[in-house]
C-alpha positions in Angstrom: 0.0 0.0 0.0 2.9 2.4 0.7 4.2 1.6 -2.7 0.8 2.6 -4.1 1.1 6.0 -2.3 4.5 6.5 -3.8 3.4 5.6 -7.3 0.5 8.0 -7.1 2.7 10.7 -5.8 5.3 10.4 -8.5 2.5 10.4 -11.1 1.1 13.6 -9.7 4.5 15.3 -9.6 5.0 14.3 -13.3 1.7 15.7 -14.3 2.4 19.0 -12.5 5.7 19.4 -14.5 3.8 18.6 -17.7 1.2 21.2 -16.8 3.9 23.8 -16.2 5.3 23.1 -19.7 2.0 23.3 -21.5 1.0 26.5 -19.6 4.2 28.1 -20.8 3.4 27.0 -24.4 -0.1 28.5 -24.2 1.3 31.7 -22.7 3.6 32.0 -25.7 1.1 30.9 -28.4 1.2 34.5 -29.8 5.0 35.0 -29.4 6.7 35.5 -32.7 9.2 32.7 -33.5 8.5 30.7 -30.3 9.1 27.0 -30.4 7.0 24.9 -28.1 8.5 22.6 -25.5 7.5 19.1 -24.5 8.4 16.7 -21.8 8.8 12.9 -21.9 8.0 10.4 -19.1 9.8 7.2 -18.2 9.5 4.5 -15.5 11.3 5.0 -12.3 14.7 3.3 -12.4 14.8 -0.2 -11.2 18.3 0.6 -9.9 16.7 2.5 -7.0 14.8 -0.6 -5.9 17.7 -2.9 -5.2 18.7 -4.3 -1.9 22.5 -3.8 -1.3 25.0 -4.7 1.5 22.6 -7.3 3.1 24.5 -10.1 4.9 21.4 -12.4 4.7 21.9 -12.3 0.9 25.7 -12.9 1.1 26.1 -9.2 0.2 24.8 -9.8 -3.2 22.7 -7.0 -4.7 19.1 -8.2 -5.3 16.1 -6.4 -6.8 13.3 -5.8 -4.4 10.2 -7.0 -6.1 9.3 -6.5 -9.8 6.8 -3.7 -9.7 7.8 -0.2 -10.9 7.8 2.4 -8.2 6.2 5.0 -10.4 7.0 7.4 -13.2 9.4 10.3 -13.5 10.2 13.0 -16.1 12.4 11.8 -18.9 13.6 15.0 -20.5 12.5 18.3 -21.7 12.9 19.0 -25.4 12.1 21.7 -27.9 10.0 21.2 -31.0 11.7 23.2 -33.8 9.0 22.6 -36.4 8.2 25.4 -38.8 5.6 27.9 -37.7 3.1 29.6 -40.0 3.9 32.9 -41.7 2.1 36.2 -41.1 2.5 38.9 -43.7 3.1 42.3 -42.1 4.4 44.4 -45.0 7.0 45.9 -42.6 10.4 46.3 -44.3 12.4 44.9 -41.5 10.2 42.0 -40.5 11.9 38.8 -41.5 11.0 35.2 -41.4 13.1 32.1 -42.0 11.7 29.3 -44.1 13.5 26.1 -43.3 16.2 25.5 -40.7 18.4 28.2 -39.3 18.5 31.1 -36.8 19.1 34.8 -36.8 22.2 35.8 -35.0 22.0 38.9 -32.7 24.6 40.5 -30.5 23.5 40.8 -26.8 25.1 42.6 -23.9 24.5 41.5 -20.3 24.3 43.7 -17.2 28.1 43.4 -16.7 28.8 44.6 -20.3 29.8 41.2 -21.7 28.8 40.7 -25.3 27.8 37.4 -26.8 26.0 36.1 -29.8 22.6 34.5 -29.3 20.3 32.9 -31.8 16.5 33.4 -32.4 13.7 32.8 -34.9 12.0 36.0 -33.9 12.3 38.2 -37.0 10.5 41.3 -35.6 13.2 43.8 -36.4 13.3 47.6 -36.8 15.8 50.2 -37.7 17.2 52.6 -35.2 17.9 56.3 -35.9 21.5 55.3 -36.4 20.6 52.8 -39.2 21.2 49.7 -37.2 18.7 46.8 -37.4 17.7 45.6 -33.9 15.2 43.3 -32.3 12.5 44.4 -29.8 15.2 44.3 -27.0 17.7 46.5 -28.9 20.0 43.6 -29.8 21.8 44.2 -33.1 21.1 41.8 -36.0 24.3 40.3 -37.3 25.5 40.2 -40.9 28.6 38.6 -42.4 30.6 41.6 -41.3 29.0 42.2 -37.9 26.3 44.6 -37.0 24.1 45.5 -40.0 23.8 49.3 -40.6 21.7 50.8 -43.4 21.9 54.4 -44.6 19.2 56.4 -42.8 18.4 58.3 -45.9 17.6 55.2 -48.0 14.2 55.3 -49.7 13.8 51.6 -50.3 15.4 48.6 -48.6 15.2 45.1 -50.2 16.3 41.9 -48.5 16.5 38.9 -50.9 15.8 35.3 -50.0 19.5 34.7 -49.5 19.7 37.6 -47.0 21.4 40.0 -49.3 20.5 43.6 -48.4 20.1 46.4 -50.9 19.5 50.1 -50.0 18.3 52.1 -53.0 19.6 49.2 -55.2 23.1 49.5 -53.6 24.6 46.4 -51.9 24.8 46.8 -48.1 25.6 43.4 -46.8 24.0 40.1 -46.0 21.9 38.8 -43.1 23.8 36.1 -41.3 21.9 32.8 -40.7 23.3 30.2 -38.4 22.5 26.6 -38.2 23.8 23.7 -36.1 24.5 20.0 -36.6 22.7 19.0 -33.4 20.1 21.2 -31.7 20.6 19.3 -28.5 23.6 21.6 -28.0 21.4 24.7 -27.9 20.0 25.9 -24.6 17.2 28.3 -24.2 17.9 31.7 -22.8 14.4 33.1 -22.1 11.5 32.1 -24.4 13.0 33.2 -27.7 16.8 33.1 -27.6 19.2 30.2 -27.7 22.8 29.9 -26.6 25.3 27.5 -28.3 26.9 25.3 -25.5 30.2 23.5 -25.6 30.1 20.8 -28.4 27.8 22.8 -30.7 29.0 22.5 -34.3 27.8 25.4 -36.5 27.1 24.9 -40.2 25.7 26.9 -43.1 22.0 27.4 -43.1 19.9 26.3 -46.0 16.9 28.4 -44.9 15.7 31.3 -46.9 14.5 34.7 -45.7 11.0 36.1 -46.4 10.9 39.9 -46.1 7.8 41.6 -44.8 6.7 38.5 -42.8 7.1 37.0 -39.4 7.1 33.4 -38.3 4.4 32.7 -35.7 4.6 30.3 -32.8 4.3 26.6 -33.7 2.1 26.0 -30.7 -1.3 24.4 -31.6 -3.6 25.9 -29.0 -6.3 23.3 -29.5 -3.9 20.4 -29.1 -2.4 22.0 -26.0 -5.8 22.5 -24.5 -6.7 18.8 -25.1 -3.4 17.8 -23.4 -4.2 20.2 -20.5 -7.6 18.4 -20.0 -5.9 15.0 -20.0 -3.3 16.1 -17.5 -6.0 17.4 -15.2 -7.8 14.1 -15.3 -4.6 12.1 -14.7 -3.8 14.4 -11.7 -7.3 13.8 -10.3 -6.8 10.1 -10.7 -3.6 10.3 -8.7 -5.5 12.1 -5.9 -8.1 9.4 -5.8 -5.5 6.7 -5.6 -3.9 8.4 -2.6 -7.3 8.8 -0.9 -8.0 5.1 -1.4 -4.7 4.1 -0.1 -5.1 6.4 2.9 -8.5 4.7 3.7 -6.9 1.2 3.4 -4.1 2.2 5.8 -6.7 3.6 8.2 -8.6 0.4 8.2 -5.4 -1.6 8.6 -4.3 0.3 11.6 -7.6 1.0 13.4 -9.7 -2.2 12.5 -7.4 -5.1 11.6 -5.2 -4.3 14.6 -8.2 -4.8 16.9 -8.7 -8.4 15.7 
C-alpha cells in the first residue's frame, strides 16, 4: 500500500511538471518565433529498488520486487517545427523558411557581449541605421552589426539575405544553423545559446521579407493535453485517498482483531 502511495505521488508530480510546460506554451502561443516545449516520461529506475549490502543475501545485490515504483520525467525537449507565416508588410520584419536562426549581439548587465540565436524576426531600424530586435540587440550580418543608410528610400532583402538600399549592396543577413540542436540551450523564451560541443554549419533556410514566423504552438492540441493532465492528476489524488483509507482500516480495525 505504501508503494501505491509513492506511485500515485510520482505520477502527480510528473503531471504537475507537464502542466507547467503546457502552460508556458499556451502563454507564448502568440509570441513570434516561439518553439514549443514538450516533456517525456519514463518508468522510475529499477536501480533504485535494489537491496544492497545485506548479509542475509551474502552481500549480493538483489532487486526488491518486480513492480515499478512509479513514473518520472524523462527529458525536456524543444520542437523546432516550422511555424506559420504572417504577412506584415514591414520592411524589417523577417521570417526564416527552413532551418536556421538569426544571430543577434547581446550585452549582459556586466557589459559582456555574446551572440545569441533566435527565430523571432520582428526587427526595426534605429535612428543610427542599425537593425535591432525588440530588445535592442543588433542583427548580425557577415561583417558584424548591420547598418543601413538612414536616408535610404527603399530597402530590399533577398531570400538569401542580401540587403540592398536604393539598389546598392549593403551586406547580407547572417543565418546560423547547427549539426545537433541538443547543443542549444534556451535563454528566455525566444533566444538560444550554443553550448560546448555545438557545431555550426551553413543554413539552407531562406528569408522572407515583410513576414514574421508565428509560434508553432497548436492551441487546440495543447488544451486537449491540458484536460488529459487534469484528469490524470485527479486520478492520482483518488489513488492516494483510497490508499489512505486502506491504511486507516489496517491500523484501526485489523489491529483490533
